[in-house]
C-alpha positions as CSV (number, residue, x, y, z in Angstrom):
1,M,24.2,-12.4,-12.3
2,Q,21.5,-14.6,-11.5
3,F,18.7,-13.7,-8.5
4,Q,17.2,-16.2,-6.7
5,W,15.3,-16.5,-3.4
6,L,16.9,-19.1,-1.4
7,K,14.8,-22.2,-0.4
8,K,14.3,-22.2,3.7
9,I,16.5,-25.1,3.4
10,E,19.4,-23.3,1.5
11,N,19.6,-20.7,4.2
12,P,23.0,-22.0,5.9
13,L,24.5,-21.1,2.2
14,V,24.9,-17.6,3.1
15,K,26.5,-18.0,6.7
16,P,29.8,-18.3,4.9
17,F,28.9,-15.1,2.9
18,Y,28.1,-13.0,5.8
19,K,30.5,-14.2,8.2
20,Q,33.5,-13.3,5.3
21,Y,31.4,-9.6,5.3
22,L,29.6,-9.1,8.0
23,P,30.2,-11.1,11.0
24,Y,28.0,-9.8,13.1
25,S,24.8,-10.5,10.9
26,R,23.5,-13.6,12.1
27,P,20.2,-15.0,9.1
28,N,17.5,-17.1,10.7
29,K,15.8,-20.1,9.7
30,A,12.4,-17.6,9.0
31,E,14.1,-15.5,7.0
32,H,13.5,-15.0,3.4
33,I,16.9,-14.8,1.6
34,A,17.6,-13.4,-1.8
35,V,21.0,-13.6,-3.3
36,L,22.4,-12.3,-6.8
37,K,25.2,-15.4,-7.8
38,E,28.0,-15.2,-10.2
39,G,28.2,-18.8,-11.7
40,N,28.3,-20.5,-8.1
41,N,29.5,-17.5,-6.1
42,I,27.2,-15.5,-4.3
43,V,27.9,-12.3,-4.5
44,A,24.9,-10.0,-3.1
45,C,22.6,-11.0,-0.4
46,A,19.9,-9.6,1.2
47,R,17.1,-10.5,3.9
48,L,13.7,-10.0,4.3
49,R,13.1,-10.8,8.4
50,P,9.2,-11.9,8.8
51,I,7.6,-9.9,12.0
52,G,4.4,-10.7,12.0
53,E,2.2,-9.4,9.4
54,L,5.7,-7.1,9.0
55,S,9.0,-7.6,7.3
56,L,11.7,-5.8,7.9
57,L,14.6,-5.6,5.6
58,T,18.2,-6.4,6.7
59,G,21.6,-7.7,5.9
60,M,21.9,-5.9,2.4
61,L,25.3,-6.9,1.6
62,V,27.4,-6.5,-1.8
63,A,30.5,-8.2,-2.2
64,P,33.3,-5.6,-1.8
65,D,35.1,-6.3,-5.1
66,H,31.5,-6.4,-6.6
67,R,30.7,-3.2,-5.3
68,G,30.3,-0.1,-8.1
69,Q,28.0,-2.2,-10.5
70,R,24.9,-1.7,-9.3
71,L,24.3,-4.9,-7.8
72,G,22.1,-3.5,-4.6
73,H,19.7,-2.2,-6.7
74,H,19.5,-5.3,-9.3
75,I,18.7,-7.4,-5.9
76,L,16.0,-4.8,-4.9
77,R,14.5,-4.6,-8.4
78,H,13.8,-8.6,-7.7
79,M,12.7,-7.8,-4.2
80,R,10.6,-5.2,-4.9
81,P,7.1,-7.4,-5.3
82,Q,7.6,-8.9,-1.9
83,F,7.7,-5.2,-0.5
84,Q,3.9,-3.9,0.7
85,N,3.0,-0.2,1.8
86,N,3.1,0.3,5.4
87,K,4.2,-3.0,6.0
88,T,7.9,-3.2,4.8
89,F,10.6,-1.8,7.0
90,T,14.1,-1.2,7.0
91,F,17.5,0.2,9.1
92,A,19.5,2.4,6.8
93,L,22.8,4.0,7.4
94,P,22.4,7.9,7.0
95,H,24.4,8.0,3.6
96,L,22.0,5.5,2.5
97,E,19.1,7.3,2.3
98,Q,18.9,8.3,-1.0
99,F,19.8,5.2,-2.2
100,Y,16.5,3.4,-0.5
101,G,14.2,6.3,-1.8
102,Q,14.7,5.2,-5.3
103,H,13.7,1.8,-4.4
104,D,10.3,3.6,-2.3
105,F,11.7,3.5,1.2
106,Y,11.1,6.9,3.0
107,P,12.3,7.8,6.5
108,T,8.7,7.3,9.0
109,T,8.1,8.1,12.4
110,Q,4.6,6.1,11.7
111,A,6.5,2.4,12.0
112,P,4.2,-0.1,14.1
113,N,5.3,-0.8,17.4
114,D,6.9,-4.3,17.0
115,I,9.4,-2.4,14.5
116,Q,9.5,1.0,16.3
117,Q,10.9,-1.0,19.2
118,R,13.4,-3.1,17.5
119,F,14.8,0.6,16.1
120,L,15.6,1.8,19.4
121,A,16.8,-0.9,20.8
122,Y,19.3,-0.3,17.9
123,Q,19.5,3.4,19.0
124,K,19.8,3.0,22.8
125,Q,23.3,0.7,21.4
126,G,24.2,3.9,19.9
127,K,23.9,3.0,16.4
128,Q,23.0,5.6,13.8
129,L,20.5,4.2,11.9
130,L,17.1,5.7,9.9
131,L,13.8,3.9,10.0
132,L,12.5,3.8,6.5
133,G,8.8,2.1,5.4
134,F,8.2,1.2,2.1
135,N,5.9,2.8,0.2
136,D,5.2,2.9,-3.3
137,S,2.4,5.4,-4.5
138,N,1.3,3.5,-7.0
139,Q,0.5,0.7,-5.5
140,A,-2.8,-0.5,-4.0
141,D,-2.3,-0.5,0.0
142,I,-3.7,-3.5,1.3
């Protein structure tokens, strides 16, 4: 498996991958997109959406025929240098809390307003999600 950050001009390359497995997900030009490739095929993907000085980890997806191989862990380990204490967040399905916890994302109620408002909008749509914030106690706060 090969990890890479796509160049902004390459971002449209993930659209067919999302369309096939997660059609409601809409990558945008501003996002930083990480992929795992097997040959020329994308088998896992995740995005960091900038929100001012914050970032939202979103669109985490492993192709169904590649699940169970720890590729989600693999991609998050490679993305980790981009995560910042108390500035990187994700909205996770409740059953994934332990998975994200292994990568230092913990439930929080102390998210900045821009993140909190997006989270509340999802909740109003009836989505059952957890608000998780990145906090590596071994990493110095910036």
